[in-house]
N, C-alpha and C positions, 0 to 999 in steps of 0.2 A: 457388515457397515452397519454401526449401528443398532444392532442384532436386528436387523430387517433382512427379509428375504430379497430377491432381487422380484418377485411380482408386485409385494408390497413398495417396494424403490422406485417399480415403474407404476405403480398407482398411485403414489405420493406424487410425484414429479406430472404424472397427467391434473391433476387434482391443483397442483402452483402453477402450472401452465393456465389452467381455467381461470383462477382467482386471480391472476394477475393480469389478462386478455379483461375479463372485467372492471376490474379494478382499473384499466385504463379508459373503460367506456364509463366510469361513476355508475356501473349497476352493480358492483361488491354486495355480497350479505354480509360479509364480514370485512375486517383490516386485518391486510395482511399484516403476519409477526417477524420480524428478521431480526438479528442477532447477526455483529462485527466481532472479529479479531484480530490484533495484527503481531507484529513481530516481538513483544513481548511476551504472548504466547509461544508462538512460532519457535522461538529461538530456544525455551525451555523441552519442545518434541523433540529437535533435532540439536541440540548439546552445542550450538556454537552458540558465540560471544556476538553482541554489537559491534565491537569493531571487526569482526570477522565479517558481519552481514553488511557494512557502511562501506565495508575494503573493498571486499573481495565477490566482483559480480556472477561468480558460478555459484559461491556461496547462497549468496542473495537468493538468485534464482532457485536452486534446492529448497531454500527454508521458504519464501513463498510458494513454490509448488507442494511443498511436502504439508505445510501449512492445510494450504486450500485443500488438501486429499482430506485431511485430519477432518477437516472442518465439514465437506461432503460427505463424509461417511459418519461422524459420531452426532452431530446436533440437528436433529430435526425442527427445522420451522420450515418458512413461505419460499424455500428455493429448494433447486432440484438438489437429488442427492445422488451419489456415484458419481462415477467419470465423466464427465460432460460427452454431450451426445458429436461434439465438432471439434472443438479446441480446449483448450486450458487458457481461459485468458490470466495475463500477469501484469500487474502493473509495478515496476520496478521504483522504489523508495529514493527520490531525486529532490527532497524538499529542503535539503540543506544547500544543494547547488546553488541554487539563485543567492542565499547569503552572501555565501560563499564569494561569488562572481562581483558581487556588488564591493566585497573588501570587508567584509565582518568575517573577523576571526570564528573560524567552528570547531568544536571542541568535541572529538571522536569517545566516548568512552570504552573502557571495557564491558561494563553490564550495566549498563545503562544508554537511553534514547541520547542520541548527538544533541547538541544545543550549540547557538552563533550566537555571539555577543553584539549588539548596536553598536553602530559606528559613533565613534566619538569625537560629532560635530554637529555643528548648528543647523538647521534646518535649509537653509541658504547655502551652505556649502554642501548638504547630501543633493538639493534638488540640482546644484552645479554639476556635480560629479553624474547625476541619472543623466544631465541634457546630453555631457559628452559619453556615453554610451552607444556605440554602433548594436543594435540588437543583432544583427546578421551576424557578428561576428563574437557575440556576447556569451560564453560558456563559460565552466568552470576553470576548461584549461586554457579557452583561448585568450580569454581576460587578463590572463597573468596574475590574477589578486589572492591564488589558492594560499590559503594560510592555516590550513588544515593542522589539528595537534593529533 
């Protein structure tokens, strides 16, 4: 794990917990330092493509967990290291579902992030379209406007 022993990881995690508790009370003696990564790096670790990541939920889950495990084992910063004490936190990537549901064409690329096209409508037409959407039934599947390529 990043070259740290179990004892060093435990000490690091205790220090980080104390830092964040102090930060929450505005009593910290230094600013917490954090880093972030995303699927761009994680896909390189797992050997999967963006297309696989966005279209296969099992692959997405595996990539997210592998990426988080690598990050927790490798990057030393003000976040707990090693396996989580309680449970892994996974945040699925659904950020293309909303534009797709509103009728935007979404392009899933093989080796780069997905993207969507803006609707070719006037502001008034877009607002009228939005007024007609029932949020209780609106999802990429239920809205019937899936246009993924």
